[in-house]
Biopython code that builds the backbone (N, CA, C, O; Angstrom):
import numpy as np
from Bio.PDB.StructureBuilder import StructureBuilder

atoms = [
    (1, "UNK", "N", (-6.034, 0.417, -3.806)),
    (1, "UNK", "CA", (-4.588, 0.388, -4.296)),
    (1, "UNK", "C", (-4.015, 1.773, -3.904)),
    (1, "UNK", "O", (-4.602, 2.845, -4.048)),
    (2, "UNK", "N", (-2.725, 1.577, -3.363)),
    (2, "UNK", "CA", (-2.054, 2.917, -3.005)),
    (2, "UNK", "C", (-0.990, 3.189, -4.040)),
    (2, "UNK", "O", (-0.603, 2.338, -4.841)),
    (3, "UNK", "N", (-0.528, 4.470, -3.969)),
    (3, "UNK", "CA", (0.651, 4.626, -4.959)),
    (3, "UNK", "C", (1.587, 5.721, -4.312)),
    (3, "UNK", "O", (1.220, 6.473, -3.409)),
    (4, "UNK", "N", (2.766, 5.717, -4.850)),
    (4, "UNK", "CA", (3.730, 6.789, -4.459)),
    (4, "UNK", "C", (4.771, 7.108, -5.680)),
    (4, "UNK", "O", (5.130, 6.231, -6.465)),
    (5, "UNK", "N", (5.156, 8.294, -5.739)),
    (5, "UNK", "CA", (6.181, 8.663, -6.665)),
    (5, "UNK", "C", (7.532, 8.710, -6.325)),
    (5, "UNK", "O", (7.770, 9.125, -5.191)),
    (6, "UNK", "N", (8.601, 8.344, -7.119)),
    (6, "UNK", "CA", (10.104, 8.289, -6.733)),
    (6, "UNK", "C", (10.641, 8.342, -8.008)),
    (6, "UNK", "O", (10.006, 8.187, -9.051)),
    (7, "UNK", "N", (12.051, 8.608, -7.881)),
    (7, "UNK", "CA", (13.055, 8.650, -8.935)),
    (7, "UNK", "C", (13.770, 7.223, -8.983)),
    (7, "UNK", "O", (14.076, 6.702, -7.910)),
    (8, "UNK", "N", (14.002, 6.679, -9.990)),
    (8, "UNK", "CA", (14.892, 5.487, -10.072)),
    (8, "UNK", "C", (15.889, 5.694, -11.143)),
    (8, "UNK", "O", (15.650, 6.510, -12.033)),
    (9, "UNK", "N", (17.007, 5.003, -11.125)),
    (9, "UNK", "CA", (17.985, 5.115, -12.144)),
    (9, "UNK", "C", (18.207, 3.851, -12.752)),
    (9, "UNK", "O", (18.640, 2.895, -12.110)),
    (10, "UNK", "N", (17.891, 3.795, -14.137)),
    (10, "UNK", "CA", (17.909, 2.515, -14.952)),
    (10, "UNK", "C", (18.977, 2.762, -16.060)),
    (10, "UNK", "O", (18.811, 3.651, -16.895)),
    (11, "UNK", "N", (19.947, 2.051, -16.052)),
    (11, "UNK", "CA", (21.066, 1.993, -17.123)),
    (11, "UNK", "C", (21.546, 3.541, -17.303)),
    (11, "UNK", "O", (21.660, 4.007, -18.437)),
    (12, "UNK", "N", (21.786, 4.217, -16.298)),
    (12, "UNK", "CA", (22.307, 5.557, -16.247)),
    (12, "UNK", "C", (21.277, 6.722, -16.459)),
    (12, "UNK", "O", (21.627, 7.900, -16.380)),
    (13, "UNK", "N", (20.128, 6.376, -16.702)),
    (13, "UNK", "CA", (19.047, 7.342, -16.975)),
    (13, "UNK", "C", (18.160, 7.405, -15.624)),
    (13, "UNK", "O", (17.791, 6.401, -15.015)),
    (14, "UNK", "N", (17.889, 8.671, -15.267)),
    (14, "UNK", "CA", (16.884, 8.821, -14.192)),
    (14, "UNK", "C", (15.448, 8.885, -14.608)),
    (14, "UNK", "O", (15.166, 9.656, -15.525)),
    (15, "UNK", "N", (14.474, 8.148, -14.031)),
    (15, "UNK", "CA", (13.282, 8.091, -14.429)),
    (15, "UNK", "C", (12.236, 8.464, -13.226)),
    (15, "UNK", "O", (12.415, 7.945, -12.124)),
    (16, "UNK", "N", (11.285, 9.250, -13.409)),
    (16, "UNK", "CA", (10.356, 9.622, -12.399)),
    (16, "UNK", "C", (9.269, 8.666, -12.616)),
    (16, "UNK", "O", (8.699, 8.627, -13.706)),
    (17, "UNK", "N", (8.940, 7.887, -11.645)),
    (17, "UNK", "CA", (7.846, 6.888, -11.641)),
    (17, "UNK", "C", (6.849, 6.815, -10.600)),
    (17, "UNK", "O", (7.157, 7.068, -9.436)),
    (18, "UNK", "N", (5.597, 6.464, -10.956)),
    (18, "UNK", "CA", (4.621, 6.127, -9.952)),
    (18, "UNK", "C", (4.540, 4.634, -9.723)),
    (18, "UNK", "O", (4.509, 3.867, -10.686)),
    (19, "UNK", "N", (4.506, 4.224, -8.546)),
    (19, "UNK", "CA", (4.461, 2.770, -8.206)),
    (19, "UNK", "C", (3.064, 2.683, -7.433)),
    (19, "UNK", "O", (2.670, 3.372, -6.493)),
    (20, "UNK", "N", (2.437, 1.641, -8.098)),
    (20, "UNK", "CA", (1.015, 1.220, -7.488)),
    (20, "UNK", "C", (1.359, -0.083, -6.689)),
    (20, "UNK", "O", (2.055, -1.006, -7.113)),
    (21, "UNK", "N", (0.739, -0.004, -5.428)),
    (21, "UNK", "CA", (1.060, -1.224, -4.551)),
    (21, "UNK", "C", (-0.144, -1.438, -3.640)),
    (21, "UNK", "O", (-0.989, -0.573, -3.411)),
    (22, "UNK", "N", (-0.138, -2.572, -3.183)),
    (22, "UNK", "CA", (-1.265, -2.927, -2.238)),
    (22, "UNK", "C", (-0.673, -3.212, -0.998)),
    (22, "UNK", "O", (0.478, -3.650, -1.022)),
    (23, "UNK", "N", (-1.287, -3.033, 0.186)),
    (23, "UNK", "CA", (-0.838, -3.320, 1.558)),
    (23, "UNK", "C", (-1.957, -3.696, 2.384)),
    (23, "UNK", "O", (-2.995, -3.035, 2.389)),
    (24, "UNK", "N", (-1.786, -4.763, 3.106)),
    (24, "UNK", "CA", (-2.888, -5.169, 4.035)),
    (24, "UNK", "C", (-2.004, -5.470, 5.417)),
    (24, "UNK", "O", (-1.006, -6.189, 5.380)),
    (25, "UNK", "N", (-2.452, -4.879, 6.559)),
    (25, "UNK", "CA", (-1.842, -5.110, 7.746)),
    (25, "UNK", "C", (-2.031, -6.435, 8.304)),
    (25, "UNK", "O", (-3.061, -7.084, 8.119)),
    (26, "UNK", "N", (-1.000, -6.855, 9.014)),
    (26, "UNK", "CA", (-1.064, -8.059, 9.621)),
    (26, "UNK", "C", (-2.237, -8.196, 10.744)),
    (26, "UNK", "O", (-3.001, -7.248, 10.926)),
    (27, "UNK", "N", (-2.343, -9.261, 11.405)),
    (27, "UNK", "CA", (-3.241, -9.495, 12.710)),
    (27, "UNK", "C", (-2.266, -9.710, 13.999)),
    (27, "UNK", "O", (-1.182, -10.288, 13.925)),
    (28, "UNK", "N", (-2.718, -9.254, 14.984)),
    (28, "UNK", "CA", (-1.877, -9.355, 16.123)),
    (28, "UNK", "C", (-1.994, -10.838, 16.759)),
    (28, "UNK", "O", (-2.991, -11.545, 16.615)),
    (29, "UNK", "N", (-0.945, -11.177, 17.417)),
    (29, "UNK", "CA", (-0.915, -12.560, 18.098)),
    (29, "UNK", "C", (-2.094, -12.518, 19.123)),
    (29, "UNK", "O", (-2.390, -11.467, 19.691)),
    (30, "UNK", "N", (-2.758, -13.694, 19.342)),
    (30, "UNK", "CA", (-3.725, -13.921, 20.288)),
    (30, "UNK", "C", (-3.280, -14.886, 21.369)),
    (30, "UNK", "O", (-3.410, -16.095, 21.179)),
    (31, "UNK", "N", (-2.733, -14.389, 22.557)),
    (31, "UNK", "CA", (-2.269, -15.213, 23.607)),
    (31, "UNK", "C", (-3.110, -16.302, 24.106)),
    (31, "UNK", "O", (-2.717, -17.463, 24.222)),
    (32, "UNK", "N", (-4.321, -15.869, 24.406)),
    (32, "UNK", "CA", (-5.352, -16.877, 25.005)),
    (32, "UNK", "C", (-6.738, -16.647, 24.442)),
    (32, "UNK", "O", (-7.070, -15.494, 24.165)),
    (33, "UNK", "N", (-7.446, -17.503, 24.280)),
    (33, "UNK", "CA", (-8.954, -17.379, 23.824)),
    (33, "UNK", "C", (-9.719, -16.977, 25.160)),
    (33, "UNK", "O", (-9.172, -17.071, 26.259)),
    (34, "UNK", "N", (-10.924, -16.558, 25.003)),
    (34, "UNK", "CA", (-11.666, -15.958, 25.997)),
    (34, "UNK", "C", (-12.048, -17.205, 26.907)),
    (34, "UNK", "O", (-12.465, -16.866, 28.015)),
    (35, "UNK", "N", (-11.997, -18.479, 26.694)),
    (35, "UNK", "CA", (-12.178, -19.548, 27.498)),
    (35, "UNK", "C", (-10.889, -20.091, 28.236)),
    (35, "UNK", "O", (-10.957, -21.033, 29.026)),
    (36, "UNK", "N", (-9.636, -19.397, 27.911)),
    (36, "UNK", "CA", (-8.509, -19.871, 28.705)),
    (36, "UNK", "C", (-7.692, -20.608, 27.741)),
    (36, "UNK", "O", (-6.475, -20.584, 27.920)),
    (37, "UNK", "N", (-8.186, -21.287, 26.706)),
    (37, "UNK", "CA", (-7.264, -22.089, 26.031)),
    (37, "UNK", "C", (-6.228, -21.293, 25.146)),
    (37, "UNK", "O", (-6.418, -20.133, 24.778)),
    (38, "UNK", "N", (-5.150, -22.018, 24.855)),
    (38, "UNK", "CA", (-4.054, -21.240, 24.191)),
    (38, "UNK", "C", (-4.580, -20.382, 22.936)),
    (38, "UNK", "O", (-5.597, -20.754, 22.350)),
    (39, "UNK", "N", (-3.962, -19.366, 22.573)),
    (39, "UNK", "CA", (-4.421, -18.588, 21.362)),
    (39, "UNK", "C", (-3.641, -19.193, 20.203)),
    (39, "UNK", "O", (-3.361, -20.388, 20.108)),
    (40, "UNK", "N", (-3.278, -18.119, 19.221)),
    (40, "UNK", "CA", (-2.740, -18.542, 18.156)),
    (40, "UNK", "C", (-2.014, -17.327, 17.543)),
    (40, "UNK", "O", (-2.356, -16.170, 17.786)),
    (41, "UNK", "N", (-0.859, -17.704, 16.627)),
    (41, "UNK", "CA", (-0.027, -16.505, 16.198)),
    (41, "UNK", "C", (-0.838, -15.692, 15.036)),
    (41, "UNK", "O", (-1.646, -16.185, 14.248)),
    (42, "UNK", "N", (-0.464, -14.448, 15.112)),
    (42, "UNK", "CA", (-0.967, -13.507, 14.232)),
    (42, "UNK", "C", (-0.306, -13.664, 12.834)),
    (42, "UNK", "O", (0.732, -14.291, 12.622)),
    (43, "UNK", "N", (-1.045, -13.012, 11.922)),
    (43, "UNK", "CA", (-0.454, -13.094, 10.553)),
    (43, "UNK", "C", (0.323, -11.860, 10.283)),
    (43, "UNK", "O", (0.091, -10.783, 10.833)),
    (44, "UNK", "N", (1.310, -12.079, 9.359)),
    (44, "UNK", "CA", (2.187, -10.939, 9.092)),
    (44, "UNK", "C", (1.537, -9.928, 7.989)),
    (44, "UNK", "O", (0.716, -10.435, 7.224)),
    (45, "UNK", "N", (1.781, -8.785, 7.869)),
    (45, "UNK", "CA", (1.180, -7.844, 6.890)),
    (45, "UNK", "C", (1.663, -8.266, 5.546)),
    (45, "UNK", "O", (2.568, -9.094, 5.441)),
    (46, "UNK", "N", (1.085, -7.719, 4.512)),
    (46, "UNK", "CA", (1.413, -8.100, 3.258)),
    (46, "UNK", "C", (1.558, -6.900, 2.397)),
    (46, "UNK", "O", (0.727, -5.994, 2.461)),
    (47, "UNK", "N", (2.603, -6.853, 1.573)),
    (47, "UNK", "CA", (2.763, -5.884, 0.643)),
    (47, "UNK", "C", (3.088, -6.247, -0.798)),
    (47, "UNK", "O", (3.914, -7.145, -0.956)),
    (48, "UNK", "N", (2.538, -5.657, -1.899)),
    (48, "UNK", "CA", (2.990, -6.217, -3.115)),
    (48, "UNK", "C", (2.857, -4.943, -4.013)),
    (48, "UNK", "O", (1.912, -4.155, -4.008)),
    (49, "UNK", "N", (4.080, -4.889, -4.849)),
    (49, "UNK", "CA", (4.046, -3.798, -5.976)),
    (49, "UNK", "C", (3.425, -4.402, -7.083)),
    (49, "UNK", "O", (3.782, -5.492, -7.529)),
    (50, "UNK", "N", (2.387, -3.639, -7.599)),
    (50, "UNK", "CA", (1.368, -4.204, -8.673)),
    (50, "UNK", "C", (1.958, -3.563, -9.960)),
    (50, "UNK", "O", (1.956, -4.303, -10.944)),
    (51, "UNK", "N", (2.430, -2.390, -10.110)),
    (51, "UNK", "CA", (2.861, -1.848, -11.252)),
    (51, "UNK", "C", (3.752, -0.609, -11.188)),
    (51, "UNK", "O", (3.579, 0.103, -10.199)),
    (52, "UNK", "N", (4.662, -0.238, -12.059)),
    (52, "UNK", "CA", (5.448, 0.696, -12.134)),
    (52, "UNK", "C", (5.283, 1.684, -13.441)),
    (52, "UNK", "O", (5.705, 1.273, -14.522)),
    (53, "UNK", "N", (4.722, 2.877, -13.357)),
    (53, "UNK", "CA", (4.781, 3.675, -14.585)),
    (53, "UNK", "C", (5.660, 4.783, -14.478)),
    (53, "UNK", "O", (6.130, 5.165, -13.406)),
    (54, "UNK", "N", (5.930, 5.399, -15.790)),
    (54, "UNK", "CA", (6.547, 6.691, -15.805)),
    (54, "UNK", "C", (5.507, 7.747, -15.389)),
    (54, "UNK", "O", (4.303, 7.634, -15.617)),
    (55, "UNK", "N", (6.062, 8.741, -14.783)),
    (55, "UNK", "CA", (5.019, 9.882, -14.294)),
    (55, "UNK", "C", (4.472, 10.539, -15.519)),
    (55, "UNK", "O", (3.349, 11.035, -15.435)),
    (56, "UNK", "N", (5.123, 10.604, -16.638)),
    (56, "UNK", "CA", (4.480, 11.317, -17.746)),
    (56, "UNK", "C", (3.566, 10.297, -18.660)),
    (56, "UNK", "O", (3.073, 10.666, -19.726)),
    (57, "UNK", "N", (3.426, 9.204, -18.218)),
    (57, "UNK", "CA", (2.578, 8.036, -18.749)),
    (57, "UNK", "C", (0.974, 8.312, -18.126)),
    (57, "UNK", "O", (0.416, 7.394, -17.525)),
    (58, "UNK", "N", (0.418, 9.384, -18.281)),
    (58, "UNK", "CA", (-0.845, 9.823, -17.681)),
    (58, "UNK", "C", (-1.965, 8.634, -17.647)),
    (58, "UNK", "O", (-2.622, 8.392, -16.634)),
    (59, "UNK", "N", (-2.101, 7.943, -18.838)),
    (59, "UNK", "CA", (-2.977, 7.050, -18.970)),
    (59, "UNK", "C", (-2.515, 5.561, -18.406)),
    (59, "UNK", "O", (-3.331, 4.645, -18.507)),
    (60, "UNK", "N", (-1.467, 5.355, -17.927)),
    (60, "UNK", "CA", (-0.614, 4.354, -17.196)),
    (60, "UNK", "C", (-0.938, 3.163, -18.151)),
    (60, "UNK", "O", (-1.593, 2.183, -17.797)),
    (61, "UNK", "N", (-0.421, 3.343, -19.385)),
    (61, "UNK", "CA", (-0.519, 2.147, -20.382)),
    (61, "UNK", "C", (0.685, 1.127, -20.317)),
    (61, "UNK", "O", (0.548, -0.084, -20.492)),
    (62, "UNK", "N", (1.765, 1.699, -20.072)),
    (62, "UNK", "CA", (2.900, 0.703, -20.210)),
    (62, "UNK", "C", (3.502, 0.437, -18.795)),
    (62, "UNK", "O", (4.115, 1.350, -18.241)),
    (63, "UNK", "N", (3.351, -0.796, -18.176)),
    (63, "UNK", "CA", (3.796, -1.140, -16.987)),
    (63, "UNK", "C", (5.342, -1.354, -17.069)),
    (63, "UNK", "O", (5.659, -2.266, -17.833)),
    (64, "UNK", "N", (6.282, -0.764, -16.500)),
    (64, "UNK", "CA", (7.667, -0.995, -16.654)),
    (64, "UNK", "C", (8.452, -2.123, -15.799)),
    (64, "UNK", "O", (9.659, -2.355, -15.868)),
    (65, "UNK", "N", (7.501, -2.772, -14.978)),
    (65, "UNK", "CA", (8.054, -3.726, -14.078)),
    (65, "UNK", "C", (8.795, -4.934, -14.715)),
    (65, "UNK", "O", (9.810, -5.424, -14.220)),
    (66, "UNK", "N", (8.212, -5.363, -15.836)),
    (66, "UNK", "CA", (8.904, -6.562, -16.568)),
    (66, "UNK", "C", (10.310, -6.138, -17.048)),
    (66, "UNK", "O", (11.215, -6.963, -17.173)),
    (67, "UNK", "N", (10.456, -4.847, -17.308)),
    (67, "UNK", "CA", (11.808, -4.588, -17.809)),
    (67, "UNK", "C", (12.916, -3.978, -16.771)),
    (67, "UNK", "O", (14.068, -3.704, -17.105)),
    (68, "UNK", "N", (12.427, -3.826, -15.572)),
    (68, "UNK", "CA", (13.138, -3.241, -14.566)),
    (68, "UNK", "C", (14.197, -4.401, -13.930)),
    (68, "UNK", "O", (13.825, -5.555, -13.717)),
    (69, "UNK", "N", (15.337, -4.004, -13.704)),
    (69, "UNK", "CA", (16.310, -4.989, -12.949)),
    (69, "UNK", "C", (15.706, -5.331, -11.562)),
    (69, "UNK", "O", (14.896, -4.615, -10.973)),
    (70, "UNK", "N", (16.226, -6.581, -11.085)),
    (70, "UNK", "CA", (15.651, -7.018, -9.850)),
    (70, "UNK", "C", (16.021, -6.116, -8.659)),
    (70, "UNK", "O", (15.188, -5.985, -7.762)),
    (71, "UNK", "N", (17.111, -5.533, -8.587)),
    (71, "UNK", "CA", (17.637, -4.665, -7.541)),
    (71, "UNK", "C", (16.685, -3.527, -7.429)),
    (71, "UNK", "O", (16.417, -3.069, -6.319)),
    (72, "UNK", "N", (16.127, -3.014, -8.586)),
    (72, "UNK", "CA", (15.291, -1.875, -8.438)),
    (72, "UNK", "C", (13.834, -2.228, -8.040)),
    (72, "UNK", "O", (13.109, -1.440, -7.434)),
    (73, "UNK", "N", (13.486, -3.385, -8.399)),
    (73, "UNK", "CA", (12.113, -3.836, -7.966)),
    (73, "UNK", "C", (12.147, -4.114, -6.497)),
    (73, "UNK", "O", (11.153, -3.887, -5.807)),
    (74, "UNK", "N", (13.444, -4.682, -5.901)),
    (74, "UNK", "CA", (13.398, -5.024, -4.451)),
    (74, "UNK", "C", (13.503, -3.610, -3.703)),
    (74, "UNK", "O", (13.054, -3.563, -2.558)),
    (75, "UNK", "N", (14.050, -2.478, -4.251)),
    (75, "UNK", "CA", (14.170, -1.252, -3.756)),
    (75, "UNK", "C", (12.715, -0.657, -3.612)),
    (75, "UNK", "O", (12.280, -0.145, -2.581)),
    (76, "UNK", "N", (11.996, -0.808, -4.858)),
    (76, "UNK", "CA", (10.469, -0.174, -4.796)),
    (76, "UNK", "C", (9.805, -1.058, -3.815)),
    (76, "UNK", "O", (9.153, -0.456, -2.962)),
    (77, "UNK", "N", (9.820, -2.275, -3.743)),
    (77, "UNK", "CA", (9.240, -3.072, -2.773)),
    (77, "UNK", "C", (9.445, -2.603, -1.325)),
    (77, "UNK", "O", (8.494, -2.501, -0.550)),
    (78, "UNK", "N", (10.607, -2.344, -1.008)),
    (78, "UNK", "CA", (10.914, -1.875, 0.333)),
    (78, "UNK", "C", (10.258, -0.594, 0.600)),
    (78, "UNK", "O", (9.698, -0.337, 1.666)),
    (79, "UNK", "N", (10.354, 0.302, -0.523)),
    (79, "UNK", "CA", (9.688, 1.658, -0.166)),
    (79, "UNK", "C", (8.186, 1.436, -0.039)),
    (79, "UNK", "O", (7.556, 2.117, 0.770)),
    (80, "UNK", "N", (7.573, 0.520, -0.794)),
    (80, "UNK", "CA", (6.070, 0.372, -0.806)),
    (80, "UNK", "C", (5.675, -0.109, 0.651)),
    (80, "UNK", "O", (4.672, 0.315, 1.224)),
    (81, "UNK", "N", (6.562, -1.045, 1.207)),
    (81, "UNK", "CA", (6.293, -1.663, 2.434)),
    (81, "UNK", "C", (6.450, -0.612, 3.671)),
    (81, "UNK", "O", (5.768, -0.586, 4.696)),
    (82, "UNK", "N", (7.448, 0.181, 3.335)),
    (82, "UNK", "CA", (7.529, 1.319, 4.461)),
    (82, "UNK", "C", (6.390, 2.410, 4.351)),
    (82, "UNK", "O", (6.005, 2.962, 5.381)),
    (83, "UNK", "N", (5.880, 2.709, 3.207)),
    (83, "UNK", "CA", (4.713, 3.509, 2.836)),
    (83, "UNK", "C", (3.434, 3.010, 3.238)),
    (83, "UNK", "O", (2.553, 3.748, 3.680)),
    (84, "UNK", "N", (3.285, 1.493, 3.063)),
    (84, "UNK", "CA", (2.130, 0.734, 3.329)),
    (84, "UNK", "C", (1.310, 1.312, 4.619)),
    (84, "UNK", "O", (0.254, 1.939, 4.547)),
    (85, "UNK", "N", (1.935, 1.009, 5.678)),
    (85, "UNK", "CA", (1.155, 1.405, 6.952)),
    (85, "UNK", "C", (0.494, 2.854, 6.934)),
    (85, "UNK", "O", (-0.665, 3.019, 7.315)),
    (86, "UNK", "N", (1.341, 3.956, 6.445)),
    (86, "UNK", "CA", (0.832, 5.139, 6.297)),
    (86, "UNK", "C", (-0.467, 5.410, 5.385)),
    (86, "UNK", "O", (-1.450, 6.086, 5.687)),
    (87, "UNK", "N", (-0.235, 4.757, 4.273)),
    (87, "UNK", "CA", (-1.272, 4.817, 3.360)),
    (87, "UNK", "C", (-2.593, 4.114, 3.746)),
    (87, "UNK", "O", (-3.722, 4.499, 3.442)),
    (88, "UNK", "N", (-2.277, 3.063, 4.436)),
    (88, "UNK", "CA", (-3.573, 2.261, 4.959)),
    (88, "UNK", "C", (-4.236, 3.078, 5.964)),
    (88, "UNK", "O", (-5.460, 3.207, 5.912)),
    (89, "UNK", "N", (-3.502, 3.680, 6.938)),
    (89, "UNK", "CA", (-3.982, 4.583, 7.823)),
    (89, "UNK", "C", (-4.712, 5.731, 7.354)),
    (89, "UNK", "O", (-5.800, 6.075, 7.814)),
    (90, "UNK", "N", (-4.067, 6.339, 6.394)),
    (90, "UNK", "CA", (-4.749, 7.442, 5.655)),
    (90, "UNK", "C", (-6.149, 7.283, 5.064)),
    (90, "UNK", "O", (-7.083, 8.082, 5.131)),
    (91, "UNK", "N", (-6.098, 5.953, 4.404)),
    (91, "UNK", "CA", (-7.391, 5.440, 3.663)),
    (91, "UNK", "C", (-8.313, 5.062, 4.851)),
    (91, "UNK", "O", (-9.488, 5.397, 4.700)),
    (92, "UNK", "N", (-8.023, 4.479, 5.908)),
    (92, "UNK", "CA", (-8.833, 4.255, 6.996)),
    (92, "UNK", "C", (-9.474, 5.439, 7.430)),
    (92, "UNK", "O", (-10.699, 5.542, 7.475)),
    (93, "UNK", "N", (-8.641, 6.388, 7.768)),
    (93, "UNK", "CA", (-9.148, 7.611, 8.441)),
    (93, "UNK", "C", (-10.096, 8.458, 7.417)),
    (93, "UNK", "O", (-11.058, 9.116, 7.812)),
    (94, "UNK", "N", (-9.739, 8.368, 6.187)),
    (94, "UNK", "CA", (-10.647, 8.998, 5.110)),
    (94, "UNK", "C", (-11.980, 8.323, 5.185)),
    (94, "UNK", "O", (-12.984, 9.034, 5.213)),
    (95, "UNK", "N", (-12.082, 7.114, 5.216)),
    (95, "UNK", "CA", (-13.325, 6.182, 5.263)),
    (95, "UNK", "C", (-14.037, 6.459, 6.463)),
    (95, "UNK", "O", (-15.266, 6.495, 6.404)),
    (96, "UNK", "N", (-13.368, 6.691, 7.701)),
    (96, "UNK", "CA", (-14.142, 6.898, 8.897)),
    (96, "UNK", "C", (-14.691, 8.313, 8.749)),
    (96, "UNK", "O", (-15.851, 8.462, 9.135)),
    (97, "UNK", "N", (-14.134, 9.252, 8.314)),
    (97, "UNK", "CA", (-14.541, 10.662, 8.090)),
    (97, "UNK", "C", (-15.747, 10.687, 7.019)),
    (97, "UNK", "O", (-16.586, 11.588, 7.039)),
    (98, "UNK", "N", (-15.772, 9.713, 6.151)),
    (98, "UNK", "CA", (-16.830, 9.805, 5.143)),
    (98, "UNK", "C", (-18.048, 9.173, 5.807)),
    (98, "UNK", "O", (-19.183, 9.593, 5.580)),
    (99, "UNK", "N", (-17.806, 8.196, 6.598)),
    (99, "UNK", "CA", (-18.894, 7.525, 7.420)),
    (99, "UNK", "C", (-19.660, 8.651, 8.398)),
    (99, "UNK", "O", (-20.883, 8.795, 8.405)),
    (100, "UNK", "N", (-18.766, 9.392, 9.187)),
    (100, "UNK", "CA", (-19.238, 10.272, 10.153)),
    (100, "UNK", "C", (-19.908, 11.419, 9.245)),
    (100, "UNK", "O", (-20.928, 11.939, 9.699)),
    (101, "UNK", "N", (-19.482, 11.804, 8.152)),
    (101, "UNK", "CA", (-20.219, 12.729, 7.338)),
    (101, "UNK", "C", (-21.633, 12.156, 6.904)),
    (101, "UNK", "O", (-22.676, 12.788, 7.069)),
    (102, "UNK", "N", (-21.573, 11.084, 6.417)),
    (102, "UNK", "CA", (-22.844, 10.531, 5.993)),
    (102, "UNK", "C", (-23.841, 10.470, 7.285)),
    (102, "UNK", "O", (-24.989, 10.912, 7.236)),
    (103, "UNK", "N", (-23.368, 9.976, 8.243)),
    (103, "UNK", "CA", (-24.266, 9.901, 9.535)),
    (103, "UNK", "C", (-24.721, 11.407, 9.926)),
    (103, "UNK", "O", (-25.890, 11.575, 10.272)),
    (104, "UNK", "N", (-23.996, 12.300, 9.889)),
    (104, "UNK", "CA", (-24.464, 13.684, 10.016)),
    (104, "UNK", "C", (-25.486, 14.178, 9.058)),
    (104, "UNK", "O", (-26.444, 14.876, 9.391)),
    (105, "UNK", "N", (-25.242, 13.798, 7.914)),
    (105, "UNK", "CA", (-26.211, 14.233, 6.941)),
    (105, "UNK", "C", (-27.532, 13.363, 7.020)),
    (105, "UNK", "O", (-28.581, 13.886, 6.643)),
    (106, "UNK", "N", (-27.534, 12.323, 7.397)),
    (106, "UNK", "CA", (-28.717, 11.467, 7.735)),
    (106, "UNK", "C", (-29.507, 12.017, 9.084)),
    (106, "UNK", "O", (-30.709, 11.861, 9.298)),
    (107, "UNK", "N", (-28.571, 12.687, 9.936)),
    (107, "UNK", "CA", (-29.419, 13.239, 11.242)),
    (107, "UNK", "C", (-29.870, 14.558, 10.853)),
    (107, "UNK", "O", (-30.575, 15.189, 11.640)),
    (108, "UNK", "N", (-29.533, 15.072, 9.682)),
    (108, "UNK", "CA", (-30.214, 16.464, 9.396)),
    (108, "UNK", "C", (-31.471, 16.163, 8.493)),
    (108, "UNK", "O", (-32.255, 17.078, 8.239)),
    (109, "UNK", "N", (-31.646, 15.043, 8.064)),
    (109, "UNK", "CA", (-32.960, 14.702, 7.347)),
    (109, "UNK", "C", (-34.093, 14.496, 8.210)),
    (109, "UNK", "O", (-35.192, 14.217, 7.731)),
]
sb = StructureBuilder()
sb.init_structure("model")
sb.init_model(0)
sb.init_chain("A")
sb.init_seg("    ")
for serial, (resi, resn, name, xyz) in enumerate(atoms, 1):
    if name == "N":
        sb.init_residue(resn, " ", resi, " ")
    sb.init_atom(name, np.array(xyz, "f"), 0.0, 1.0, " ", f" {name:<3s}", serial, name[0])
structure = sb.get_structure()
């Protein structure tokens, strides 16, 4: 799960919030199979806002999503979808670095 912080305005009050979201990239179209048969269309990426918490709610007890107006949820969804590819790439890069470090440590043993 990824997250970002932002400020939203609800009923005239500005709230600093943490948005937790999930993102999975789509798959590309496959034009042709290796045997020459027609391929298949790819799948689109998926993005979903899981929860919204005030930044001062350190234990993340109270999810604000049920109380937020639809237009704010849509705004947060758009932000999550634009943040998604970057957070996915960052997580993937970190995992590859961890794997390389583990391989180096095994080589020293």
